C-alpha positions in Angstrom: 9.1 -12.9 -18.6 11.3 -10.2 -18.6 10.7 -8.6 -14.7 12.2 -6.2 -12.7 14.5 -7.6 -10.7 16.2 -5.1 -7.6 19.7 -7.1 -6.9 20.3 -4.5 -3.7 18.7 -1.7 -2.2 18.4 2.3 -3.1 16.5 4.9 -5.4 14.6 2.6 -7.9 16.2 4.5 -11.0 19.1 2.9 -10.1 18.8 -0.6 -8.8 16.1 -1.3 -10.3 16.5 -3.6 -13.7 15.0 -4.9 -16.8 15.8 -8.7 -16.8 14.2 -12.3 -18.6 13.8 -14.3 -16.0 12.4 -17.8 -15.6 8.6 -18.2 -14.7 7.4 -18.1 -11.1 6.3 -21.4 -9.8 3.0 -21.1 -7.5 3.3 -22.6 -4.1 0.9 -24.0 -2.1 -2.4 -22.2 -2.4 -1.0 -19.5 -5.6 -1.8 -18.6 -9.0 0.1 -17.4 -11.6 -1.5 -13.7 -13.8 -0.7 -13.1 -16.4 0.2 -9.1 -15.7 -2.6 -7.1 -17.3 -1.8 -3.7 -15.3 0.0 -3.1 -12.4 -0.1 0.7 -10.0 2.4 1.7 -8.3 2.9 2.8 -4.3 4.6 4.3 -2.3 6.2 1.3 -1.1 7.3 -0.2 -3.8 9.8 2.7 -4.0 10.2 2.4 0.3 11.2 -1.6 -0.6 13.5 0.0 -3.1 15.1 1.7 -0.5 15.1 -0.6 2.0 12.5 1.2 4.2 10.0 -0.6 3.9 8.3 -3.0 7.1 8.2 -5.6 4.5 11.5 -6.1 2.6 11.3 -9.0 0.8 14.6 -11.5 0.4 17.0 -10.2 -3.6 16.6 -10.4 -5.8 13.0 -9.4 -5.9 9.8 -8.3 -8.0 8.3 -4.9 -6.4 5.1 -4.0 -7.6 1.9 -4.6 -4.8 -0.7 -3.4 -6.5 -2.1 -5.6 -9.1 -4.8 -6.2 -12.7 -4.6 -9.5 -13.7 -5.6 -12.5 -15.8 -6.4 -16.0 -14.2 -5.6 -18.2 -16.4 -9.3 -19.0 -17.9 -9.4 -15.8 -18.7 -11.1 -14.2 -15.4 -10.2 -10.8 -14.6 -8.6 -9.6 -11.3 -7.3 -7.8 -8.7 -4.5 -9.3 -6.6 -1.6 -8.1 -4.2 1.0 -9.9 -5.1 3.2 -13.0 -3.0 6.2 -11.5 -2.7 9.5 -11.5 -4.1 7.5 -12.0 -7.9 6.0 -8.8 -7.5 3.8 -7.4 -10.6 6.5 -5.0 -12.3 6.6 -7.9 -14.7 5.8 -9.7 -17.1 3.3 -12.4 -14.7 3.7 -12.5 -10.9 2.2 -15.2 -8.2 -0.5 -14.3 -5.5 -2.5 -16.0 -3.3 -5.0 -18.2 -4.3 -7.8 -16.7 -1.4 -6.5 -13.4 -1.8 -7.6 -12.6 -5.6 -10.7 -10.4 -5.6 -13.3 -9.8 -9.0 -12.0 -7.0 -11.3 -15.1 -4.2 -11.5 -16.3 -4.2 -14.5 -16.9 -0.4 -14.7 -12.9 0.2 -14.7 -10.5 -0.5 -17.1 -7.1 -2.3 -16.2 -5.0 0.2 -14.6 -8.1 1.8 -13.2 -9.3 -1.3 -11.5 -4.9 -2.3 -10.6 -5.1 0.7 -8.7 -8.7 0.2 -6.8 -7.5 -2.1 -4.0 -5.0 -0.8 -1.7 -5.8 2.6 -1.7 -9.3 2.8 -1.6 -9.3 -0.3 0.7 -6.6 2.2 3.1 -9.2 5.1 2.7 -12.7 2.7 3.4 -11.6 1.7 6.1 -9.4 5.1 7.1 -12.9 7.0 6.8 -15.3 4.8 7.9 -13.9 1.3 9.8 -11.7 3.7 12.2 -13.0 7.4 11.4 -17.1 6.8 11.4 -17.0 9.9 8.7 -20.7 10.9 8.7 -22.4 12.9 6.3 -21.8 16.1 6.7 -18.6 16.7 8.8 -15.2 18.0 6.7 -12.9 16.1 6.0 -9.4 17.3 5.6 -7.2 15.3 3.4 -3.6 16.0 2.7 -2.0 15.5 0.0 -5.4 15.5 -2.2 -3.8 15.5 -5.5 -1.8 11.8 -5.0 -3.2 8.6 -5.0 -3.6 7.9 -1.6 -4.5 11.4 -1.0 -7.6 11.1 -4.4 -9.3 8.1 -3.2 -9.9 9.4 0.2 -11.2 12.6 -2.1 -13.7 10.4 -3.5 -15.2 8.9 -0.5 -15.0 11.4 1.3 -17.0 13.0 -1.1 -19.2 9.7 -1.9 -19.9 9.5 2.1 -21.5 13.4 2.1 -18.8 15.4 3.5 -17.5 18.8 3.0 -13.5 17.9 1.6 -10.6 20.6 2.0 -8.0 18.8 0.4 -3.9 20.2 0.5 -1.8 20.2 -2.0 1.8 21.1 -3.2 1.7 23.1 -6.7 -1.2 24.7 -8.9 -0.6 21.5 -10.7 -1.5 19.8 -7.8 -4.1 22.0 -7.6 -6.1 22.5 -10.3 -6.9 18.1 -9.9 -7.5 18.3 -6.3 -10.6 20.2 -7.8 -11.3 18.3 -11.0 -11.4 15.3 -7.7 -14.3 17.2 -6.1 -12.8 19.2 -3.5 -14.6 21.8 -1.9 -11.7 23.9 -0.6 -8.6 22.8 -2.3 -5.6 24.9 0.0 -1.8 25.2 -2.0 0.5 24.9 1.1 3.5 26.3 -1.5 1.5 29.3 -1.3 -1.0 29.7 1.5 -0.9 29.2 5.5 -2.8 25.8 5.2 -3.9 26.9 9.7 -5.1 30.0 8.8 -7.2 29.1 4.9 -8.3 25.6 7.7 -9.6 27.8 9.8 -11.3 30.4 7.5 -13.4 27.7 5.9 -14.3 26.2 9.0 -15.2 29.2 10.3 -12.7 28.7 12.7 -13.7 25.4 13.9 -11.4 22.9 12.2 -11.8 19.6 10.6 -13.3 16.7 11.6 -11.8 14.4 10.9 -8.1 14.9 8.9 -6.5 12.3 6.6 -2.4 12.1 6.7 -0.3 10.0 4.3 1.6 12.6 4.4 3.1 12.4 8.9 5.8 15.9 9.3 4.8 19.3 8.9 1.6 18.1 7.6 0.4 16.4 11.1 2.0 19.4 12.5 -1.0 21.1 10.9 -3.1 19.1 11.9 -3.3 19.2 14.8 -3.3 22.9 14.6 -6.8 22.5 12.9 -8.7 19.3 14.4 -12.1 20.0 15.3 -13.5 19.0 19.3 -13.7 15.7 19.1 -11.7 15.5 16.0 -10.0 12.6 14.5 -6.8 12.3 13.0 -6.2 9.3 10.4 -2.5 8.2 10.7 -1.3 6.7 7.1 2.3 7.1 6.6 5.0 9.2 6.2 5.7 10.1 2.9 7.4 13.2 4.2 9.7 11.2 5.4 9.3 12.6 8.6 7.8 10.9 11.6 6.7 12.7 13.9 5.9 12.1 17.6 2.8 13.2 18.9 1.8 15.5 22.2 -1.2 13.3 24.2 -1.2 16.1 26.3 -2.3 18.2 23.2 -4.5 16.0 22.1 -5.9 15.4 26.0 -6.6 19.1 26.5 -8.0 19.4 22.7 -10.1 16.4 23.2 -8.9 15.1 19.4 -8.5 11.7 18.9 -5.0 10.0 16.9 -5.9 7.2 15.0 -3.7 4.5 13.2 -4.2 2.6 9.7 -2.4 -0.3 9.1 -4.3 -1.5 6.4 -3.0 -4.8 5.6 -4.1 -6.9 8.9 -7.3 -6.5 7.9 -6.2 -9.0 5.4 -4.8 -11.7 8.6 -7.5 -10.4 11.2 -10.6 -9.7 9.9 -11.0 -10.6 5.7 -14.4 -10.1 5.7 -14.1 -7.2 6.1 -11.4 -6.3 3.4 -14.3 -8.5 1.3 -17.4 -6.4 2.6 -15.3 -3.2 1.2 -14.4 -4.3 -1.7 -18.4 -4.9 -3.1 -19.0 -1.4 -0.7 -16.3 0.0 -4.1 -17.3 -1.8 -6.4 -21.1 -1.2 -6.1 -19.5 3.2 -5.8 -17.4 2.4 -8.9 -21.0 0.4 -11.0 -22.5 3.9 -10.2 -19.9 6.0 -10.3 -19.5 7.2 -7.1 -15.6 6.8 -7.5 -13.0 6.2 -10.3 -8.9 6.0 -10.0 -7.4 8.8 -11.3 -5.1 7.5 -13.5 -3.1 10.5 -14.9 -0.3 7.8 -16.8 0.0 4.6 -18.3 3.2 2.5 -19.2 5.3 -0.1 -21.2 6.6 -2.1 -18.8 9.9 -1.0 -19.6 9.3 2.3 -18.1 9.2 1.1 -14.8 11.9 2.6 -13.4 11.5 5.8 -13.6 7.9 5.4 -13.2 8.8 4.2 -9.3 11.3 7.4 -9.0 9.1 9.6 -9.9 6.0 8.9 -7.0 9.0 8.0 -5.3 9.8 11.7 -6.0 6.2 12.7 -5.7 5.8 14.7 -9.1 3.1 12.6 -9.7 -0.3 12.6 -9.6 -3.3 10.5 -9.1 -1.6 7.5 -9.5 0.5 6.1 -12.2 -0.2 2.6 -14.2 2.7 -0.7 -15.8 0.9 -1.6 -18.6 2.9 -4.7 -20.2 1.0 -5.1 -23.2 1.9 -0.9 -24.3 4.9 -2.2 -25.3 5.3 -1.8 -28.7 2.8 0.0 -28.7 -0.2 -2.8 -28.6 -3.3 -1.8 -26.3 -3.8 -1.6 -23.1 
């Protein structure tokens, strides 16, 4: 089979190589899935760079989120068991962690439902306890993680403010349903958010960016507001001023979604059931901006790493040689 292999640490476009390899052999409690679609996540780029908390042994195949097909033809979504990731024709997954792919979504959309939407659901509902009528601010609102949070916020009845970088991404954020869109390249984010909220600020702030975005968050968080720290796509990890959190009376909430798979797996299943129901009634629909063949995976991972994509980019092996995906 064909699979992308990383033999050394570096930029994805430089270290990912498409090779012919043997199909991996599942271990105890694992199954081999035919990959129907693999969603690209920022952690895939971080893994190539050796900067992610999970460091699989070299060589490894990136790809942490797939829609796959079982031997008996069932469509499922899963997180592959590294080092046998999803940017390949076949991947290994833990049988207990497979979830049924929602019928309302195609392969690429189903592959993009899991990590981003589970993270958004846990961040907004489990950690921040977002309520209908509250104001939610989402940084990088047109990206993969941010777009999921925007849709989930709207589904929960919140007023959503999306912060983006550039006019193209602003257009995407509006299409996603943001009530207010702030282009950080053309506007003063703090002034724009204060104006949009009548000076009150945002009740919940969803931050997958860190760096300057976090600093802006502390200036626009409302009384009893909650800042959900999801990641650091900017590459800069902030050092929060706890005296500021005390004086302004806001909460800083960390979110590591992966821990729920071991700490509270039943809650992950409940979340998936709610996401499937939302998808069935059209409340959420992963924004897949691009579907690329397996041969285009390295270049696509690099684009995600460089922050130039919107929504989700999916690798669809069946697209090779012009086949339908």
